SEVEXTI-525243 format. One line per field, with one value per residue (C-alpha): residue number from 1; residue in three letters; x, y, z. Coordinates in steps of 0.25 Angstrom, whole numbers. Layout:
// residues N
pos NUM, ...;
code ala, ...;
east X, ...;
north Y, ...;
up Z, ...;
END
This chain:
// residues 147
pos 1, 2, 3, 4, 5, 6, 7, 8, 9, 10, 11, 12, 13, 14, 15, 16, 17, 18, 19, 20, 21, 22, 23, 24, 25, 26, 27, 28, 29, 30, 31, 32, 33, 34, 35, 36, 37, 38, 39, 40, 41, 42, 43, 44, 45, 46, 47, 48, 49, 50, 51, 52, 53, 54, 55, 56, 57, 58, 59, 60, 61, 62, 63, 64, 65, 66, 67, 68, 69, 70, 71, 72, 73, 74, 75, 76, 77, 78, 79, 80, 81, 82, 83, 84, 85, 86, 87, 88, 89, 90, 91, 92, 93, 94, 95, 96, 97, 98, 99, 100, 101, 102, 103, 104, 105, 106, 107, 108, 109, 110, 111, 112, 113, 114, 115, 116, 117, 118, 119, 120, 121, 122, 123, 124, 125, 126, 127, 128, 129, 130, 131, 132, 133, 134, 135, 136, 137, 138, 139, 140, 141, 142, 143, 144, 145, 146, 147;
code met, ser, ser, tyr, val, gln, leu, trp, asn, gly, gly, asp, pro, leu, ala, glu, his, arg, val, ile, tyr, glu, arg, his, arg, gly, pro, ile, pro, glu, gly, tyr, his, val, his, his, arg, asn, glu, lys, thr, lys, asp, asn, asp, pro, asp, asn, leu, glu, ala, leu, ser, pro, gly, asp, his, lys, lys, thr, his, ser, ala, arg, tyr, arg, arg, asp, glu, met, gly, ala, trp, leu, lys, thr, cys, his, thr, cys, gly, val, glu, lys, pro, ile, ser, glu, phe, his, thr, gln, asn, arg, gly, thr, thr, his, arg, arg, asp, cys, lys, ser, cys, arg, asn, lys, val, glu, gly, lys, arg, leu, ala, arg, arg, lys, ala, glu, asp, pro, ala, phe, arg, glu, arg, gln, arg, gln, cys, val, arg, asn, trp, cys, ala, arg, gln, lys, glu, lys, arg, asn, gly, thr, arg;
east -64, -68, -64, -75, -88, -97, -113, -118, -130, -140, -128, -116, -107, -103, -94, -100, -89, -88, -107, -103, -95, -103, -116, -108, -99, -104, -100, -88, -77, -76, -64, -60, -61, -67, -56, -58, -50, -49, -46, -55, -64, -76, -77, -87, -89, -90, -81, -69, -73, -65, -65, -49, -45, -38, -26, -27, -32, -21, -12, -21, -20, -3, 8, 18, 7, 0, -7, -3, -14, -16, -21, -8, -1, 11, 22, 35, 45, 52, 68, 70, 58, 52, 37, 33, 19, 16, 17, 35, 32, 32, 21, 20, 12, 1, 3, -2, 6, 19, 35, 41, 51, 47, 51, 66, 68, 66, 73, 85, 85, 84, 93, 104, 99, 101, 115, 119, 114, 120, 133, 132, 127, 136, 124, 113, 115, 114, 101, 97, 97, 92, 79, 78, 80, 70, 58, 63, 61, 47, 43, 44, 36, 25, 25, 27, 15, 21, 21;
north -161, -158, -172, -167, -171, -159, -158, -149, -137, -131, -130, -128, -139, -139, -150, -161, -161, -147, -148, -163, -156, -142, -151, -160, -149, -137, -124, -126, -116, -103, -106, -122, -131, -147, -156, -170, -178, -192, -184, -190, -178, -188, -193, -181, -190, -178, -182, -183, -169, -157, -143, -138, -122, -121, -121, -134, -140, -138, -144, -155, -159, -157, -166, -155, -156, -165, -166, -172, -176, -163, -155, -147, -144, -150, -148, -153, -144, -144, -144, -151, -162, -161, -161, -147, -140, -130, -119, -123, -116, -103, -97, -90, -80, -78, -90, -100, -109, -117, -115, -127, -124, -126, -113, -118, -124, -111, -99, -112, -109, -93, -93, -97, -92, -78, -84, -83, -71, -65, -73, -67, -55, -43, -35, -43, -43, -26, -27, -37, -26, -16, -22, -28, -11, -5, -17, -13, 4, 0, -8, 3, 10, 3, 3, 19, 19, 29, 18;
up -278, -262, -254, -245, -243, -249, -246, -254, -247, -261, -270, -259, -256, -241, -236, -229, -217, -212, -214, -206, -194, -194, -191, -180, -174, -175, -184, -191, -184, -194, -203, -200, -208, -204, -204, -207, -194, -203, -215, -223, -229, -232, -218, -213, -200, -189, -179, -191, -193, -186, -187, -188, -192, -204, -199, -190, -202, -211, -199, -197, -214, -213, -210, -203, -189, -181, -170, -153, -146, -137, -151, -153, -166, -168, -180, -184, -185, -199, -192, -182, -185, -171, -166, -161, -157, -169, -156, -158, -173, -176, -186, -199, -205, -196, -187, -193, -201, -193, -199, -201, -192, -174, -167, -162, -175, -183, -174, -175, -190, -190, -179, -190, -198, -193, -186, -200, -202, -194, -200, -212, -211, -202, -202, -198, -183, -184, -193, -184, -172, -179, -183, -169, -162, -178, -168, -156, -159, -165, -155, -145, -157, -155, -139, -138, -150, -158, -171;
END
């Protein structure tokens, strides 16, 4: 059972908050959600409703993110515990979700991991060099149009 107030048009249910938003603010952008600012889904006052992209709507309801007074998204780094703008975090997969660690903490962790692998495996450095050479050769082929 939905916690949203439903209206009925013929035999079709409509979400009241979406109807009110469209009546007072115009069409809801494609793919956007209508969010209740005060988190009360039965309070459908037009001033309480805003259209958010799915990503922003998810961040709004997540404890990991918050907006500053300028409207920028902030996130707390899982490693250092410092709240930073989300631009300070690497994105995962398709650029929509952000890693738990800020870029500087992530780089430190990766640096330690690489140092440990180099110490444990004497052939690691040569395999790494070969990967770089292969990548450079592929880039050169792309530039020359031979690929």
